[in-house]
N, C-alpha and C positions, 0 to 999 in steps of 0.2 A: 382566759381566766378572769375571775373577778377578785378584787382585793377589798377586804373589809377592814376598816380601821376604826377601832372602838375607843370612845372616850371613857376610860375606866373610872375616872373621878366622878363624872356625871352619873355613871351606872351605880357607883357605890352610894352616892347621895340618894338616887332614885329608889334603890332597894332598901336603904335604911328607913325611909319614910313609908315604904309600901308593904314591907313584909313584917311578920311578927318577930318579936325579940327571940333570939335563939343563942344559947351558950354552948361553947365547946366542952370537952371533957374536963377541962381545967377551970370551968366556970366563967370564961371570958366571953363577952358579947361578940358574936360572929354572925348574926343574922344577915347583915348586908353582904358579907363575904360569901355566905352560902347562896344568897340570891344571885349575885353576879356570876358565880361559878356555874350555877344551873342555867343562867341566861346565855352565857358564852357557849356552853356545851350545846344548848338548844340551837344557837346560830350555826354551829358546826353540823349538827344533825340535820339542819335545814338545807345543807349543801355548801356552806362556806368552806373553801379549801385553803385560802391564803388569808391569814388573819394576824393582826397586831393590835395590842392594847396599850394606849398611852395613859400614864397616871402622873399625878402630882405627888412626887415623893416627899416634897415639902410644899407647903401652901404658898409661901412667899417666893418671889422670883426677882429678876433684874428690874421688873417694872415697879417694884416697891421703892427702888432707889430713884426712879424717874419721877414718881408721884407718891407722896406720903399717904394719900387717901386711898391708894389702890388696895384691893381686897387682901385680907390676911386670914390667919386661922382663928382670930378672935371670934368667939360666939359659936364656934362649931362644937357640938356636943362631944364630950370626952369619949363616950362610947363609939361615936362615929370616927373621930380622929384616930382612935386606937386601932381602927381596922384598915387604915391606909396601907401600911407596910405588909400586914398579913395577906391582904388581897394580892399584892404583887407576888409574894411567895406562892400563894395558892395557884395563881394563873400560870406561873412558871412551872409548877409541878404538873399542871394539866398539859404542859407542852406548848403553851402559847407564848409567842414573842411579846415581851413587855418592855416598854420604854419608861423607866421611872425618872421623871425629870426633876432637876434641881435648879440650875441657873435659868433654864427656860420653863415653859409650862406645858401641860399635856397637849393643849391646842397647837402649840408650836411644833411639837413632835408629830402630831397628826398631819399638819400642813407640810412638814418636811417629807414624811413618808409618802404622802399623796403626790407630791411633786416628782419623787423618784419613780413611783409606780406608774404615774400617768405618762412618763417619758419612755416606758417600756412598751414596745409595739405588741408584745404578747398579751398585754392587759386589755381586756375588753371594757372594763368599767371599774372605777374606784368608788367605794361607798363609804362616806364619812358617817359613822354611826353616832350621831349626836344632833340635837335640835339647836345647839348653841348658835346665836346670831353671828358671832365673829368667824365661824368656820364657813359661812356663806361666801366669804371672799375667795375661797379655794375652789368653788364650783366652776366647772367649765363645760358648757354645753350639756350633753348627757353622758360625757365621759367621766367627769368627776362630779358626784352628786352627794347631797346629804340624805341620810336615811334615818328617819325617826322610828326606832324600833317599837316604841310604845304605841304610836298611832298607825304604824305600818305605812307611812307616807314617804314618798321620795320627792326631793326638791332639786330640780335641775336648774339651769340658768334661767329658763322661762319662769320657773317657780319663784326664784329669787326676785325677778323683776315684778312678778305679781304680788309678792308679799311686801317688798320694801320700796318698790317703784324705781329701783336703780339696778345697774349692772353689778355683777359680783365684785368687780374690781373697785367699785365705789363704796363698798361696805365699810371700810375703815373711815372714810370721809363722812359717811352717813352716821356712824356711831360717834364720831367726834362732835357732830352737831346735836344729836339727840341724847347722847350719853348712854351708858350701860350700867344699870344699877347692880347687876351681878358682879361686875368687876370694880365698881366703886368710883366711877368718874361721872360727873353730872351732865356733861354736854354744855351747849351754849344757851343761855336764857332766851326764851321765845321761839326757839327752833324745835317744833314738834315733828313727829314722824311724817305727817302728810306734807308739810312744808319742805322738809329736808329732801323727801323723795322727789317732789316736784322740781325743786331747784337743781338737784344733782342729776336728774334725768336729762336736763339741758346742759348743765355745767358739771361734768363728772368728777372733777377734783376741786378741792377748796380753792386752789390757785386760779381755777377757771372762772370762779364767780366774780363778776364785775364788782368793784368796790362801790361804784356809783349805781344805786338801784335804778336810776333812770335809764341805764344801759341794759337792764335785764330784758330779755326778749320773751319773757313769759309773764302772765299776770299772776301776781302773788299779793295777797292782802298784807298790808303792813310792810311792804318791801323795804321802804326807806329805814324803818326801825330795825328790821332784821339785818340789813346791810351794815347799819351803824353799829349794832351790837357785835356783829362778827368782826368788824374792824377793831373795835375796842378790845375784844377778847381773842385776837388773832393768835397770840402766842399760846393761849390755852387750847385753842382749837387744834393747833399743830401738835401740841403735846398729847391731847386726847387721841388724835389720829395715830400718833406713834404708839401709844399704848394699845390701840385696837389692831395695829398691823402685826400679823403673825410672822414670826421669823422662820425662814427656811434654812435648815442645816442639812445639806445632802449627806453628811456623815452619819445621820441617824439610821439610814438604811442602805446597805451595800447593794442588795439585790432582792427582788421580790421572791426569789427562790427560798430565801431564809424564812419567809412567812408561811410556807407550806406546813400545815399541821400533820404531824406524823404519829400522833398518839401521846398519851400521858407518859410521864417519867416513872421510873421504878418506884419512887416513894409516894406516888399519888394515892394508892389505896390506903396507906397509913394516915395520910393527911385527911382523907375523907372520913376515916374512922374517928379521928380526933374532932372532926366537925359534926359527927353523927350524920354522915352522908354516905353510908356504905353503898347505897344503891347507885349513887352518882358515879362511883369508881367503876362499877360493872357496866354502866351505860357507856362510859368513855372507852372501856376495853373493847366492848362489842363494836362500837363505831370504828375504832382504830383497826380492828380485825377486818371489818367489812371494807374499809378503805384500802387496806393492804391487798385484798383479794381482787380489787377492781383493775 
């Protein structure tokens, strides 16, 4: 079997900016919810059998306590923010397993579920359905991969190395050096993507990088300056790496069997009516009927 783990928050943002505005029968903006529902049902129609969706039930997490500059809900359009919880309810009504995170983040839930799924010998492949850089740390060979549904591209371990220049396990160290604008931390001054990739390819962890640039076994322009800056900002680098490191909680997923889609719940047609998506309910019913007959 293949396990698909979807970044629901990313999908909500993607559809909010990609699809036209659409309101439900009560006049509330629900265009992004409609878009994600259709997209997830499309994933199921394409053959996905075991599926889970992680969402940020609240935008802030424990990382905001570690670093005040970490991303918050400030600046998110009210019409988009108001669709976070309705999306969780809609996906649950479709019969999909949803992890609405609070203390952790959606990416942590995906990393946790991926670890459990990858440990199951019945699982052929785990597909992390997101292009987010931090999830690249979970990639393992071709067993755990990233799947960008928008571009239809798969990034395995070789793909991570080709894009970032480092092994998947070094992604937190890489992000500590170059920063992650999406999450709100800046990285270390002077350390760009190419330099970080070159150095971490030889020295996979921050602790492995010689403090004295004269000991570096690779040619890097401005090595002395980079080593000096890293030494001066060492505590910051460790903090940023901590922010970029995804937490794995095995309790997120008991068994991949719980991810098997068995069809929508009883109230799904009514929900679709409220979203003006009557056709989607019929598509889900037919798909579930077909699956039951297989």
